[in-house]
PyMOL CGO cylinders between C-alpha atoms (Angstrom):
from pymol import cmd
from pymol.cgo import CYLINDER

trace = [
    CYLINDER, 76.55, 138.48, 154.20, 77.19, 134.38, 153.57, 0.3, 1, 1, 1, 1, 1, 1,
    CYLINDER, 77.19, 134.38, 153.57, 76.62, 131.52, 155.41, 0.3, 1, 1, 1, 1, 1, 1,
    CYLINDER, 76.62, 131.52, 155.41, 77.17, 128.23, 155.46, 0.3, 1, 1, 1, 1, 1, 1,
    CYLINDER, 77.17, 128.23, 155.46, 74.37, 125.92, 157.13, 0.3, 1, 1, 1, 1, 1, 1,
    CYLINDER, 74.37, 125.92, 157.13, 74.05, 122.35, 158.03, 0.3, 1, 1, 1, 1, 1, 1,
    CYLINDER, 74.05, 122.35, 158.03, 70.87, 120.30, 158.12, 0.3, 1, 1, 1, 1, 1, 1,
    CYLINDER, 70.87, 120.30, 158.12, 69.62, 116.41, 158.67, 0.3, 1, 1, 1, 1, 1, 1,
    CYLINDER, 69.62, 116.41, 158.67, 66.84, 115.08, 158.29, 0.3, 1, 1, 1, 1, 1, 1,
    CYLINDER, 66.84, 115.08, 158.29, 66.10, 112.65, 160.45, 0.3, 1, 1, 1, 1, 1, 1,
    CYLINDER, 66.10, 112.65, 160.45, 64.16, 109.14, 159.54, 0.3, 1, 1, 1, 1, 1, 1,
    CYLINDER, 64.16, 109.14, 159.54, 63.09, 107.50, 162.33, 0.3, 1, 1, 1, 1, 1, 1,
    CYLINDER, 63.09, 107.50, 162.33, 64.66, 103.49, 162.48, 0.3, 1, 1, 1, 1, 1, 1,
    CYLINDER, 64.66, 103.49, 162.48, 60.98, 102.32, 160.58, 0.3, 1, 1, 1, 1, 1, 1,
    CYLINDER, 60.98, 102.32, 160.58, 61.93, 105.05, 157.52, 0.3, 1, 1, 1, 1, 1, 1,
    CYLINDER, 61.93, 105.05, 157.52, 58.45, 106.67, 158.34, 0.3, 1, 1, 1, 1, 1, 1,
    CYLINDER, 58.45, 106.67, 158.34, 59.01, 109.74, 160.26, 0.3, 1, 1, 1, 1, 1, 1,
    CYLINDER, 59.01, 109.74, 160.26, 61.49, 112.51, 160.58, 0.3, 1, 1, 1, 1, 1, 1,
    CYLINDER, 61.49, 112.51, 160.58, 62.48, 114.27, 164.00, 0.3, 1, 1, 1, 1, 1, 1,
    CYLINDER, 62.48, 114.27, 164.00, 61.19, 117.37, 164.30, 0.3, 1, 1, 1, 1, 1, 1,
    CYLINDER, 61.19, 117.37, 164.30, 62.69, 120.17, 166.51, 0.3, 1, 1, 1, 1, 1, 1,
    CYLINDER, 62.69, 120.17, 166.51, 60.71, 123.39, 168.10, 0.3, 1, 1, 1, 1, 1, 1,
    CYLINDER, 60.71, 123.39, 168.10, 62.99, 126.62, 167.68, 0.3, 1, 1, 1, 1, 1, 1,
    CYLINDER, 62.99, 126.62, 167.68, 62.70, 128.45, 170.61, 0.3, 1, 1, 1, 1, 1, 1,
    CYLINDER, 62.70, 128.45, 170.61, 64.24, 132.02, 169.97, 0.3, 1, 1, 1, 1, 1, 1,
    CYLINDER, 64.24, 132.02, 169.97, 63.25, 134.29, 167.29, 0.3, 1, 1, 1, 1, 1, 1,
    CYLINDER, 63.25, 134.29, 167.29, 66.61, 135.36, 165.13, 0.3, 1, 1, 1, 1, 1, 1,
    CYLINDER, 66.61, 135.36, 165.13, 64.73, 137.96, 163.07, 0.3, 1, 1, 1, 1, 1, 1,
    CYLINDER, 64.73, 137.96, 163.07, 68.10, 138.07, 161.03, 0.3, 1, 1, 1, 1, 1, 1,
    CYLINDER, 68.10, 138.07, 161.03, 67.63, 134.52, 158.70, 0.3, 1, 1, 1, 1, 1, 1,
    CYLINDER, 67.63, 134.52, 158.70, 63.69, 134.84, 159.86, 0.3, 1, 1, 1, 1, 1, 1,
    CYLINDER, 63.69, 134.84, 159.86, 63.37, 133.15, 162.13, 0.3, 1, 1, 1, 1, 1, 1,
    CYLINDER, 63.37, 133.15, 162.13, 61.17, 132.30, 164.91, 0.3, 1, 1, 1, 1, 1, 1,
    CYLINDER, 61.17, 132.30, 164.91, 60.43, 130.97, 168.03, 0.3, 1, 1, 1, 1, 1, 1,
    CYLINDER, 60.43, 130.97, 168.03, 57.46, 127.97, 167.59, 0.3, 1, 1, 1, 1, 1, 1,
    CYLINDER, 57.46, 127.97, 167.59, 58.51, 127.60, 164.57, 0.3, 1, 1, 1, 1, 1, 1,
    CYLINDER, 58.51, 127.60, 164.57, 59.35, 123.76, 163.83, 0.3, 1, 1, 1, 1, 1, 1,
    CYLINDER, 59.35, 123.76, 163.83, 61.78, 122.52, 161.73, 0.3, 1, 1, 1, 1, 1, 1,
    CYLINDER, 61.78, 122.52, 161.73, 63.92, 119.06, 160.50, 0.3, 1, 1, 1, 1, 1, 1,
    CYLINDER, 63.92, 119.06, 160.50, 67.41, 119.90, 162.38, 0.3, 1, 1, 1, 1, 1, 1,
    CYLINDER, 67.41, 119.90, 162.38, 69.36, 123.34, 160.87, 0.3, 1, 1, 1, 1, 1, 1,
    CYLINDER, 69.36, 123.34, 160.87, 73.14, 124.45, 162.01, 0.3, 1, 1, 1, 1, 1, 1,
    CYLINDER, 73.14, 124.45, 162.01, 75.22, 127.01, 160.77, 0.3, 1, 1, 1, 1, 1, 1,
    CYLINDER, 75.22, 127.01, 160.77, 78.99, 126.19, 160.64, 0.3, 1, 1, 1, 1, 1, 1,
    CYLINDER, 78.99, 126.19, 160.64, 81.67, 127.92, 162.70, 0.3, 1, 1, 1, 1, 1, 1,
    CYLINDER, 81.67, 127.92, 162.70, 84.53, 129.45, 161.56, 0.3, 1, 1, 1, 1, 1, 1,
    CYLINDER, 84.53, 129.45, 161.56, 86.65, 127.43, 159.36, 0.3, 1, 1, 1, 1, 1, 1,
    CYLINDER, 86.65, 127.43, 159.36, 84.56, 124.48, 160.72, 0.3, 1, 1, 1, 1, 1, 1,
    CYLINDER, 84.56, 124.48, 160.72, 83.17, 121.94, 157.03, 0.3, 1, 1, 1, 1, 1, 1,
    CYLINDER, 83.17, 121.94, 157.03, 79.86, 120.92, 156.97, 0.3, 1, 1, 1, 1, 1, 1,
    CYLINDER, 79.86, 120.92, 156.97, 81.42, 117.20, 157.98, 0.3, 1, 1, 1, 1, 1, 1,
    CYLINDER, 81.42, 117.20, 157.98, 81.98, 118.74, 161.10, 0.3, 1, 1, 1, 1, 1, 1,
    CYLINDER, 81.98, 118.74, 161.10, 78.92, 120.26, 161.65, 0.3, 1, 1, 1, 1, 1, 1,
    CYLINDER, 78.92, 120.26, 161.65, 76.91, 117.62, 161.03, 0.3, 1, 1, 1, 1, 1, 1,
    CYLINDER, 76.91, 117.62, 161.03, 78.39, 115.91, 163.73, 0.3, 1, 1, 1, 1, 1, 1,
    CYLINDER, 78.39, 115.91, 163.73, 77.99, 118.78, 166.34, 0.3, 1, 1, 1, 1, 1, 1,
    CYLINDER, 77.99, 118.78, 166.34, 74.69, 119.43, 165.11, 0.3, 1, 1, 1, 1, 1, 1,
    CYLINDER, 74.69, 119.43, 165.11, 74.25, 115.53, 166.30, 0.3, 1, 1, 1, 1, 1, 1,
    CYLINDER, 74.25, 115.53, 166.30, 75.76, 116.96, 170.03, 0.3, 1, 1, 1, 1, 1, 1,
    CYLINDER, 75.76, 116.96, 170.03, 73.77, 119.58, 170.19, 0.3, 1, 1, 1, 1, 1, 1,
    CYLINDER, 73.77, 119.58, 170.19, 70.49, 120.31, 168.60, 0.3, 1, 1, 1, 1, 1, 1,
    CYLINDER, 70.49, 120.31, 168.60, 69.76, 115.55, 169.67, 0.3, 1, 1, 1, 1, 1, 1,
    CYLINDER, 69.76, 115.55, 169.67, 72.11, 114.68, 171.84, 0.3, 1, 1, 1, 1, 1, 1,
    CYLINDER, 72.11, 114.68, 171.84, 72.93, 112.14, 170.21, 0.3, 1, 1, 1, 1, 1, 1,
    CYLINDER, 72.93, 112.14, 170.21, 76.71, 110.28, 168.83, 0.3, 1, 1, 1, 1, 1, 1,
    CYLINDER, 76.71, 110.28, 168.83, 76.59, 110.12, 165.04, 0.3, 1, 1, 1, 1, 1, 1,
    CYLINDER, 76.59, 110.12, 165.04, 77.40, 106.20, 165.70, 0.3, 1, 1, 1, 1, 1, 1,
    CYLINDER, 77.40, 106.20, 165.70, 74.11, 106.03, 166.83, 0.3, 1, 1, 1, 1, 1, 1,
    CYLINDER, 74.11, 106.03, 166.83, 72.41, 107.14, 163.02, 0.3, 1, 1, 1, 1, 1, 1,
    CYLINDER, 72.41, 107.14, 163.02, 73.51, 105.39, 159.19, 0.3, 1, 1, 1, 1, 1, 1,
    CYLINDER, 73.51, 105.39, 159.19, 76.29, 107.26, 156.86, 0.3, 1, 1, 1, 1, 1, 1,
    CYLINDER, 76.29, 107.26, 156.86, 74.91, 110.27, 156.46, 0.3, 1, 1, 1, 1, 1, 1,
    CYLINDER, 74.91, 110.27, 156.46, 74.13, 110.69, 152.42, 0.3, 1, 1, 1, 1, 1, 1,
    CYLINDER, 74.13, 110.69, 152.42, 73.95, 114.18, 150.93, 0.3, 1, 1, 1, 1, 1, 1,
    CYLINDER, 73.95, 114.18, 150.93, 70.06, 115.32, 149.40, 0.3, 1, 1, 1, 1, 1, 1,
    CYLINDER, 70.06, 115.32, 149.40, 70.26, 118.13, 148.62, 0.3, 1, 1, 1, 1, 1, 1,
    CYLINDER, 70.26, 118.13, 148.62, 72.38, 121.35, 148.29, 0.3, 1, 1, 1, 1, 1, 1,
    CYLINDER, 72.38, 121.35, 148.29, 70.59, 125.34, 148.45, 0.3, 1, 1, 1, 1, 1, 1,
    CYLINDER, 70.59, 125.34, 148.45, 71.05, 128.69, 149.24, 0.3, 1, 1, 1, 1, 1, 1,
    CYLINDER, 71.05, 128.69, 149.24, 68.20, 131.15, 150.38, 0.3, 1, 1, 1, 1, 1, 1,
    CYLINDER, 68.20, 131.15, 150.38, 68.66, 134.95, 150.60, 0.3, 1, 1, 1, 1, 1, 1,
    CYLINDER, 68.66, 134.95, 150.60, 66.67, 136.84, 153.81, 0.3, 1, 1, 1, 1, 1, 1,
    CYLINDER, 66.67, 136.84, 153.81, 65.61, 139.60, 153.23, 0.3, 1, 1, 1, 1, 1, 1,
    CYLINDER, 65.61, 139.60, 153.23, 67.81, 140.93, 155.52, 0.3, 1, 1, 1, 1, 1, 1,
    CYLINDER, 67.81, 140.93, 155.52, 70.41, 140.12, 152.83, 0.3, 1, 1, 1, 1, 1, 1,
    CYLINDER, 70.41, 140.12, 152.83, 72.44, 137.01, 154.57, 0.3, 1, 1, 1, 1, 1, 1,
    CYLINDER, 72.44, 137.01, 154.57, 72.71, 134.31, 151.84, 0.3, 1, 1, 1, 1, 1, 1,
    CYLINDER, 72.71, 134.31, 151.84, 72.70, 131.18, 153.59, 0.3, 1, 1, 1, 1, 1, 1,
    CYLINDER, 72.70, 131.18, 153.59, 73.92, 127.93, 152.31, 0.3, 1, 1, 1, 1, 1, 1,
    CYLINDER, 73.92, 127.93, 152.31, 72.59, 124.91, 153.25, 0.3, 1, 1, 1, 1, 1, 1,
    CYLINDER, 72.59, 124.91, 153.25, 73.67, 121.28, 152.61, 0.3, 1, 1, 1, 1, 1, 1,
    CYLINDER, 73.67, 121.28, 152.61, 71.57, 118.67, 153.66, 0.3, 1, 1, 1, 1, 1, 1,
    CYLINDER, 71.57, 118.67, 153.66, 71.59, 115.40, 154.54, 0.3, 1, 1, 1, 1, 1, 1,
    CYLINDER, 71.59, 115.40, 154.54, 69.85, 112.13, 155.67, 0.3, 1, 1, 1, 1, 1, 1,
    CYLINDER, 69.85, 112.13, 155.67, 70.36, 109.17, 157.79, 0.3, 1, 1, 1, 1, 1, 1,
    CYLINDER, 70.36, 109.17, 157.79, 68.78, 107.20, 159.74, 0.3, 1, 1, 1, 1, 1, 1,
    CYLINDER, 68.78, 107.20, 159.74, 68.58, 105.75, 163.38, 0.3, 1, 1, 1, 1, 1, 1,
    CYLINDER, 68.58, 105.75, 163.38, 70.07, 102.93, 164.18, 0.3, 1, 1, 1, 1, 1, 1,
    CYLINDER, 70.07, 102.93, 164.18, 67.90, 101.94, 166.77, 0.3, 1, 1, 1, 1, 1, 1,
    CYLINDER, 67.90, 101.94, 166.77, 65.61, 103.96, 169.88, 0.3, 1, 1, 1, 1, 1, 1,
    CYLINDER, 65.61, 103.96, 169.88, 67.04, 107.01, 170.28, 0.3, 1, 1, 1, 1, 1, 1,
    CYLINDER, 67.04, 107.01, 170.28, 67.09, 109.14, 173.36, 0.3, 1, 1, 1, 1, 1, 1,
    CYLINDER, 67.09, 109.14, 173.36, 66.41, 112.80, 172.91, 0.3, 1, 1, 1, 1, 1, 1,
    CYLINDER, 66.41, 112.80, 172.91, 68.93, 114.52, 174.80, 0.3, 1, 1, 1, 1, 1, 1,
    CYLINDER, 68.93, 114.52, 174.80, 70.14, 118.42, 172.89, 0.3, 1, 1, 1, 1, 1, 1,
    CYLINDER, 70.14, 118.42, 172.89, 73.46, 120.12, 174.53, 0.3, 1, 1, 1, 1, 1, 1,
    CYLINDER, 73.46, 120.12, 174.53, 71.31, 123.40, 173.34, 0.3, 1, 1, 1, 1, 1, 1,
    CYLINDER, 71.31, 123.40, 173.34, 68.23, 125.63, 175.05, 0.3, 1, 1, 1, 1, 1, 1,
    CYLINDER, 68.23, 125.63, 175.05, 67.73, 127.81, 171.04, 0.3, 1, 1, 1, 1, 1, 1,
    CYLINDER, 67.73, 127.81, 171.04, 65.95, 124.07, 170.23, 0.3, 1, 1, 1, 1, 1, 1,
    CYLINDER, 65.95, 124.07, 170.23, 63.32, 121.50, 172.04, 0.3, 1, 1, 1, 1, 1, 1,
    CYLINDER, 63.32, 121.50, 172.04, 62.19, 117.86, 170.96, 0.3, 1, 1, 1, 1, 1, 1,
    CYLINDER, 62.19, 117.86, 170.96, 59.34, 118.28, 168.87, 0.3, 1, 1, 1, 1, 1, 1,
    CYLINDER, 59.34, 118.28, 168.87, 58.53, 114.79, 168.26, 0.3, 1, 1, 1, 1, 1, 1,
    CYLINDER, 58.53, 114.79, 168.26, 58.14, 112.03, 164.31, 0.3, 1, 1, 1, 1, 1, 1,
    CYLINDER, 58.14, 112.03, 164.31, 56.03, 113.26, 161.95, 0.3, 1, 1, 1, 1, 1, 1,
    CYLINDER, 56.03, 113.26, 161.95, 55.70, 111.81, 158.27, 0.3, 1, 1, 1, 1, 1, 1,
    CYLINDER, 55.70, 111.81, 158.27, 57.36, 114.53, 156.03, 0.3, 1, 1, 1, 1, 1, 1,
    CYLINDER, 57.36, 114.53, 156.03, 53.98, 115.65, 154.20, 0.3, 1, 1, 1, 1, 1, 1,
    CYLINDER, 53.98, 115.65, 154.20, 52.62, 116.44, 158.02, 0.3, 1, 1, 1, 1, 1, 1,
    CYLINDER, 52.62, 116.44, 158.02, 55.42, 118.01, 158.23, 0.3, 1, 1, 1, 1, 1, 1,
    CYLINDER, 55.42, 118.01, 158.23, 55.43, 120.16, 155.54, 0.3, 1, 1, 1, 1, 1, 1,
    CYLINDER, 55.43, 120.16, 155.54, 51.92, 121.08, 156.08, 0.3, 1, 1, 1, 1, 1, 1,
    CYLINDER, 51.92, 121.08, 156.08, 52.61, 121.79, 159.26, 0.3, 1, 1, 1, 1, 1, 1,
    CYLINDER, 52.61, 121.79, 159.26, 51.30, 125.56, 160.89, 0.3, 1, 1, 1, 1, 1, 1,
    CYLINDER, 51.30, 125.56, 160.89, 54.70, 126.54, 162.05, 0.3, 1, 1, 1, 1, 1, 1,
    CYLINDER, 54.70, 126.54, 162.05, 57.11, 126.06, 160.01, 0.3, 1, 1, 1, 1, 1, 1,
    CYLINDER, 57.11, 126.06, 160.01, 60.73, 127.43, 158.95, 0.3, 1, 1, 1, 1, 1, 1,
    CYLINDER, 60.73, 127.43, 158.95, 59.97, 128.44, 154.90, 0.3, 1, 1, 1, 1, 1, 1,
    CYLINDER, 59.97, 128.44, 154.90, 63.26, 126.87, 154.22, 0.3, 1, 1, 1, 1, 1, 1,
    CYLINDER, 63.26, 126.87, 154.22, 62.09, 123.32, 155.10, 0.3, 1, 1, 1, 1, 1, 1,
    CYLINDER, 62.09, 123.32, 155.10, 59.27, 122.67, 152.97, 0.3, 1, 1, 1, 1, 1, 1,
    CYLINDER, 59.27, 122.67, 152.97, 61.38, 123.36, 149.70, 0.3, 1, 1, 1, 1, 1, 1,
    CYLINDER, 61.38, 123.36, 149.70, 64.37, 120.96, 151.39, 0.3, 1, 1, 1, 1, 1, 1,
    CYLINDER, 64.37, 120.96, 151.39, 61.81, 118.43, 151.86, 0.3, 1, 1, 1, 1, 1, 1,
    CYLINDER, 61.81, 118.43, 151.86, 60.48, 118.35, 148.64, 0.3, 1, 1, 1, 1, 1, 1,
    CYLINDER, 60.48, 118.35, 148.64, 63.50, 118.13, 146.86, 0.3, 1, 1, 1, 1, 1, 1,
    CYLINDER, 63.50, 118.13, 146.86, 64.74, 115.20, 149.22, 0.3, 1, 1, 1, 1, 1, 1,
    CYLINDER, 64.74, 115.20, 149.22, 61.28, 113.56, 148.28, 0.3, 1, 1, 1, 1, 1, 1,
    CYLINDER, 61.28, 113.56, 148.28, 61.81, 114.13, 144.51, 0.3, 1, 1, 1, 1, 1, 1,
    CYLINDER, 61.81, 114.13, 144.51, 64.56, 112.92, 144.58, 0.3, 1, 1, 1, 1, 1, 1,
    CYLINDER, 64.56, 112.92, 144.58, 63.30, 108.98, 146.12, 0.3, 1, 1, 1, 1, 1, 1,
    CYLINDER, 63.30, 108.98, 146.12, 65.16, 109.93, 149.64, 0.3, 1, 1, 1, 1, 1, 1,
    CYLINDER, 65.16, 109.93, 149.64, 62.64, 110.45, 151.71, 0.3, 1, 1, 1, 1, 1, 1,
    CYLINDER, 62.64, 110.45, 151.71, 59.75, 108.05, 153.08, 0.3, 1, 1, 1, 1, 1, 1,
    CYLINDER, 59.75, 108.05, 153.08, 55.91, 109.99, 151.50, 0.3, 1, 1, 1, 1, 1, 1,
]
cmd.load_cgo(trace, "trace")
């Protein structure tokens, strides 16, 4: 099975911290456990474009409108095969808050974890495994604050 997914590295308005969420539900097929921390990631629905999925991610996992962030730029394309046999193709975007945002998700799969510096997220003890690689590549491309 192949799935497509989108992710958003959302920097605070000062550019120094990333919005992080905490997973509330186990999804063993994609090696996700409750308590893991990451930036928002969302699987695309059938027929959905990456842009539409990014807009849905903003609403469902963060609870903000598209106009509350700067125009998202693509900072990486990744693939990962899980032990279950599922192959995920990710497109990761980066954006920045236009001002102060109020976190108000519409998805009970996640809760707001906090704002972390990229290095602190990478070294967090319970992080979704693919997130470290995504951050490494995006920072190496000069698209994130260290």
